[in-house]
Phi, psi and omega in degrees: 000119183271156177291162181291137181294141183285137177290153172276114184270139184277128173246108184281328182225138177256149188283145173284329181244130182244003171229139171230136183215162172297140182291141174083006179238120181306143178302324185293345183261002182255146168281158183238130170265128182260125171262135172285162179298328177294320180293321181298317185293325181294318178294318180301311186290313186274318184280301186285315183268354177060033178285157174289160177307315184293317178295314178299317182295323176297315177299323179273358178059051179219171178273162179304320183290324177290321176300313181299323178292321179292317180295318183292319178296322176296316179298320180295315177300316180296320179296317183290323181293317184292319186277340180249006173071038177255160177277161175242127173246132176265119186276111185252000000 
């Protein structure tokens, strides 16, 4: 029995910038938290555009529970990067 095939999630906009880092520290000296493109899109939709979870999930072509899991993962990675002085890379 094989697992259910993964849905193709919609990413409406691709980021122009793929690295964020603390000022004054060379990137080569930093640990990196990697955000997937899906995680970045969830933050853009819910955080920046202030869409409801259901509307954001609909735009990404995923269920609300899957969207919430993606969004929570993104927020955790961003929080770790900010509190521990890590760089953030958006994996495209």
